[in-house]
BAFIVO-931786 format. One record per residue (C-alpha): x, y, z; residue in one letter. Coordinates in steps of 0.02 Angstrom, whole numbers, plus 50000, padded with zeros to 5 digits. Example, Ala and Ser with C-alpha at 12.3 -4.5 7.8 and 13.67 -1.06 7.14 Angstrom:
<atoms>
ATOM  east north    up residu
ATOM 50615 49775 50390      A
ATOM 50684 49947 50357      S
</atoms>
This chain:
<atoms>
ATOM  east north    up residu
ATOM 50944 44088 49075      Y
ATOM 51103 44150 49162      L
ATOM 51028 44291 49283      H
ATOM 51000 44198 49451      G
ATOM 51109 44048 49411      P
ATOM 51258 44161 49366      L
ATOM 51242 44284 49498      D
ATOM 51232 44142 49632      E
ATOM 51404 44060 49556      K
ATOM 51489 44232 49553      L
ATOM 51442 44259 49723      A
ATOM 51547 44107 49781      R
ATOM 51700 44151 49701      L
ATOM 51853 44202 49815      P
ATOM 51864 44361 49726      V
ATOM 51739 44500 49697      H
ATOM 51647 44480 49537      A
ATOM 51488 44548 49467      Y
ATOM 51385 44561 49312      V
ATOM 51345 44725 49229      I
ATOM 51174 44687 49134      R
ATOM 51143 44829 49001      L
ATOM 50962 44883 48954      K
ATOM 50969 44845 48786      S
ATOM 51082 44746 48656      R
ATOM 51219 44868 48630      S
ATOM 51371 44765 48553      G
ATOM 51531 44701 48605      L
ATOM 51610 44874 48596      I
ATOM 51494 44973 48703      R
ATOM 51485 44822 48823      A
ATOM 51666 44834 48846      R
ATOM 51654 45015 48881      L
ATOM 51516 44992 49011      A
ATOM 51638 44866 49101      G
ATOM 51774 44989 49095      A
ATOM 51677 45130 49162      D
ATOM 51629 45021 49310      A
ATOM 51810 44944 49340      A
ATOM 51900 45003 49491      R
ATOM 52070 44937 49459      G
ATOM 52226 45008 49384      T
ATOM 52243 44883 49242      V
ATOM 52083 44832 49113      L
ATOM 52088 44650 49061      T
ATOM 51974 44611 48921      F
ATOM 51921 44424 48891      L
ATOM 51797 44350 48781      D
ATOM 51674 44250 48864      S
ATOM 51722 44088 48768      H
ATOM 51899 44085 48841      C
ATOM 51987 43975 48977      E
ATOM 52140 44051 49061      A
ATOM 52290 43948 49108      S
ATOM 52371 43949 49276      R
ATOM 52489 44099 49300      G
ATOM 52424 44186 49141      W
ATOM 52398 44353 49210      L
ATOM 52571 44397 49298      E
ATOM 52667 44408 49139      P
ATOM 52555 44528 49063      L
ATOM 52550 44646 49213      L
ATOM 52743 44640 49214      A
ATOM 52751 44729 49055      E
ATOM 52614 44856 49096      I
ATOM 52721 44901 49254      V
ATOM 52880 44917 49158      A
ATOM 52799 45032 49024      N
ATOM 52622 45090 49052      R
ATOM 52595 45123 48874      T
ATOM 52625 44953 48838      T
ATOM 52458 44848 48794      V
ATOM 52482 44658 48812      V
ATOM 52417 44503 48745      T
ATOM 52436 44322 48781      P
ATOM 52471 44187 48678      I
ATOM 52301 44114 48607      I
ATOM 52277 43934 48614      D
ATOM 52147 43852 48533      N
ATOM 51984 43763 48622      I
ATOM 51898 43637 48498      D
ATOM 51729 43701 48480      Y
ATOM 51650 43534 48461      R
ATOM 51741 43445 48610      S
ATOM 51817 43588 48707      F
ATOM 51984 43507 48709      D
ATOM 52121 43631 48743      Y
ATOM 52272 43626 48629      G
ATOM 52418 43735 48650      S
ATOM 52476 43869 48511      Q
ATOM 52619 43786 48419      S
ATOM 52744 43920 48330      G
ATOM 52738 44110 48376      Y
ATOM 52624 44221 48274      S
ATOM 52595 44413 48289      V
ATOM 52449 44503 48223      G
ATOM 52432 44597 48065      G
ATOM 52307 44658 47938      F
ATOM 52268 44657 47755      E
ATOM 52195 44799 47651      W
ATOM 52025 44737 47670      T
ATOM 52064 44783 47858      L
ATOM 52048 44595 47901      T
ATOM 52151 44536 48043      F
ATOM 52265 44390 48009      N
ATOM 52417 44302 48092      W
ATOM 52599 44320 48037      Y
ATOM 52769 44253 48070      G
ATOM 52898 44356 48159      L
ATOM 52992 44482 48045      T
ATOM 53173 44454 48033      E
ATOM 53187 44632 48117      R
ATOM 53095 44571 48264      E
ATOM 53196 44419 48289      K
ATOM 53355 44505 48277      K
ATOM 53285 44624 48409      R
ATOM 53246 44494 48531      I
ATOM 53404 44392 48472      K
ATOM 53297 44258 48429      N
ATOM 53255 44223 48600      D
ATOM 53066 44172 48596      L
ATOM 53037 44179 48785      S
ATOM 53036 44376 48766      L
ATOM 52890 44475 48722      P
ATOM 52874 44532 48551      V
ATOM 52801 44690 48467      E
ATOM 52642 44655 48371      S
ATOM 52557 44771 48236      P
ATOM 52392 44724 48289      T
ATOM 52292 44601 48404      M
ATOM 52156 44487 48380      A
ATOM 52052 44600 48506      G
ATOM 51962 44475 48616      G
ATOM 52105 44452 48751      L
ATOM 52217 44595 48806      F
ATOM 52267 44710 48957      S
ATOM 52285 44892 48965      I
ATOM 52319 45026 49106      E
ATOM 52164 45096 49131      K
ATOM 52218 45280 49135      S
ATOM 52309 45243 48970      Y
ATOM 52151 45174 48897      F
ATOM 52062 45339 48934      E
ATOM 52208 45456 48873      E
ATOM 52214 45377 48704      I
ATOM 52011 45396 48685      G
ATOM 51942 45208 48724      R
ATOM 51861 45125 48600      Y
ATOM 51767 45195 48459      D
ATOM 51587 45193 48521      D
ATOM 51514 45234 48363      G
ATOM 51554 45065 48301      M
ATOM 51413 44942 48297      D
ATOM 51400 44760 48357      V
ATOM 51576 44679 48318      W
ATOM 51711 44693 48196      G
ATOM 51850 44808 48156      G
ATOM 51884 44876 48336      E
ATOM 52026 44760 48353      N
ATOM 52115 44840 48214      I
ATOM 52058 45017 48270      E
ATOM 52110 44999 48444      I
ATOM 52278 44938 48374      S
ATOM 52294 45088 48264      F
ATOM 52242 45187 48400      R
ATOM 52379 45132 48527      I
ATOM 52527 45132 48406      W
ATOM 52489 45312 48342      Q
ATOM 52457 45378 48516      C
ATOM 52630 45335 48585      G
ATOM 52599 45152 48650      G
ATOM 52647 44981 48573      R
ATOM 52563 44812 48574      I
ATOM 52667 44668 48643      M
ATOM 52626 44481 48641      T
ATOM 52680 44389 48808      V
ATOM 52737 44197 48782      P
ATOM 52737 44168 48958      C
ATOM 52547 44201 48962      S
ATOM 52438 44069 48880      H
ATOM 52241 44096 48864      V
ATOM 52134 43973 48777      G
ATOM 51993 44036 48648      H
ATOM 51857 43936 48564      V
ATOM 51863 43978 48371      F
ATOM 51682 43959 48329      R
ATOM 51628 43921 48158      Q
ATOM 51494 44038 48141      Q
ATOM 51413 44193 48218      S
ATOM 51279 44141 48350      P
ATOM 51191 44304 48347      Y
ATOM 51110 44424 48223      S
ATOM 51189 44568 48131      W
ATOM 51043 44718 48107      P
ATOM 51047 44765 47935      G
ATOM 51178 44622 47874      G
ATOM 51350 44585 47922      V
ATOM 51416 44673 47763      S
ATOM 51325 44838 47832      K
ATOM 51399 44838 48004      I
ATOM 51577 44796 47956      L
ATOM 51587 44909 47805      D
ATOM 51525 45052 47935      K
ATOM 51659 45014 48062      N
ATOM 51798 44997 47937      N
ATOM 51753 45152 47851      R
ATOM 51762 45251 48027      R
ATOM 51931 45178 48070      L
ATOM 52000 45218 47898      A
ATOM 51943 45383 47893      E
ATOM 52007 45418 48061      V
ATOM 52177 45332 48080      W
ATOM 52233 45289 47906      M
ATOM 52259 45464 47821      D
ATOM 52306 45443 47629      D
ATOM 52327 45247 47652      F
ATOM 52143 45255 47673      K
ATOM 52129 45245 47489      L
ATOM 52192 45069 47473      F
ATOM 52045 45016 47571      W
ATOM 51918 45120 47465      L
ATOM 51991 45050 47315      Y
ATOM 51956 44876 47369      I
ATOM 51780 44935 47451      N
ATOM 51723 45056 47319      P
ATOM 51527 45045 47370      C
ATOM 51578 45096 47542      T
</atoms>
């Protein structure tokens, strides 16, 4: 369906773009690693396919990386309605966090962070975790911290894992308010999960808990005793 027509459309773009096709279904994490291997630029930018970038979205992200190569940056994620594809700007300012189930969630700015930026919401803010579908990182730094965990399957948990990896390997995650990218938040998964959703997510989360959480993994194991 997307083979010939997609290649033809990319060939007409004013910038060099091409598709890397894997020989078999490998999941989001390994597909992104294949893209990172093929990339030649200084900075890697990961975007889900169901995104629409606004004008001038990239420059503010790159500016933060130029200022500090260990900064990993995410845009403000606007909502694209999955039924009508209407684009709606994100109201308010949220940063990424997580629950002890290792589920990603959005949270408001802490008082400490508000104080750090002196309540100037035009400034980038530190984010404990990221949603995972949209971010930029210097390629050499991505390699230094060990990239994604390629032992994770399909999708799920990789955003928390890479967030823990960044912070614990000397980096930081920043949300940049001058950068906006729209994202379609679907209602259900459009693809299958070999062995079931729970099996995949439990495996991925167990890997990140064992590697990055030290004794804090006991909180997650208490909530997921059968994992």
